[in-house]
C-alpha angles and dihedrals in degrees: 000000000000127000138190109289141082130277108201109208117195114187113194141176115197089340102156093109092053107032105075094067092042093051091044089059090051090057088058094057114127110204139145087204114085116244139185136197123234110183117191117202102206106203094306121178098195100074094260097157095052093043093051093047092051094044096048092048090050089057093053090221118192098213125087117260137181132190114212122191113211110183095184105095118235135083093242091055088051093049092053092047090051095045092053090060097048123114105190136077096243124057119202114195104205122181119227090251098048115110108198121213113243095255095046099104095039093050096043094048090048093053092048093046091053095052120038092187093070110101098164126031119187128199141205118263123201119200120240112188124214093209112007136301119281115234091242097050101094091055093053102026093116088080092061102064095255134118130025098288086231095302130138117215117273138042116356128212117274109273094029121134140202132196116273096232110114091352126154124222127186109245093219090058094051091046091052091051092054091044090055090052098254114175122183117245091209129063090204117198111005117183107302093344114117096210110135146161100106092115092053090047093051092049092050092049092051090051090052087060088062100262125128131239115225134182126203123189091202089071100085136178138164115241109209109212117198118222095245089061091058095061111116093230088053090052092053089050089050092052091048089050091053091048093052090079091066122153098359095092089058087075087075088068086077091128091061097061127052097196135034090235091063090047090050090055089050091054093049090052090052090051093054091046088053091050091051089048091051093051092046094048091047092054093045090048090055093046099043127020110216138137092245092055091046091053093046092053094046093050098043092047091052092046093054093050092043092050091061091046096046103033099100092040090053092052091050091047091052091056091046093049092049087059097037096052099029088237 
């Protein structure tokens, strides 16, 4: 049985080098709501589980904690494993490089307690650089789970999304998804792979249950960004990883199309738009060398390839989602 409080789920792969600062910030949380820590070691090879257990015991912490070992690679597998061990009504998925502000849990739990329609509650990340900010970062920072993504605080339009870093989910919504048989289409981050989109997918699925997605700029955290993640080649890999989910997430627009034939036409239109985008970005890249043009070409190229790979799976997912969400 759940109760009002916050279960902080940290999913980590080889996180020993990052976790001490993250966990230290958790110990500074100031909340009248009870909270617990569920740390999921997702197929690590650096002794993460043992290190965390030893470190937490050395701190003599007064909150409950569990360490879950999930040997199936993939962030979504880790999220499910963590969620299934949670005790409280509100789930906070916190990355192993997210440093929560002291009032984060208190404020988030208060917002969720005051509005039962909120199923997803996003926060405001601020970048903290290990070794200085690259000159190009501000232009492309939206890919690094920082900033507002253009949102104002409050309820967001249906179909909106927010990054999964330091993001609250209502436990009842996640439980209903699993009860209905929901299975993620995306593995999300797996080991060193930069595939992503699982957080967006989860937020879309929760909204299809009838819940709302909210964002609140008062919920703040520092996002520690290691130097190796600020290499330009890494960023291009990251953008390609994000684009590999195309067009799978379109299947969550199941409420917009009555028949699969109409949805198929929608996908074909997207494919031609992607082809046009690829040609345009290729030409612009030849005419003018810039980071924006380089990113545009990398993403449109990946989208075109991914469309062909994911087309049939997207159609099947649309049919499944129509049934799953009674759309």
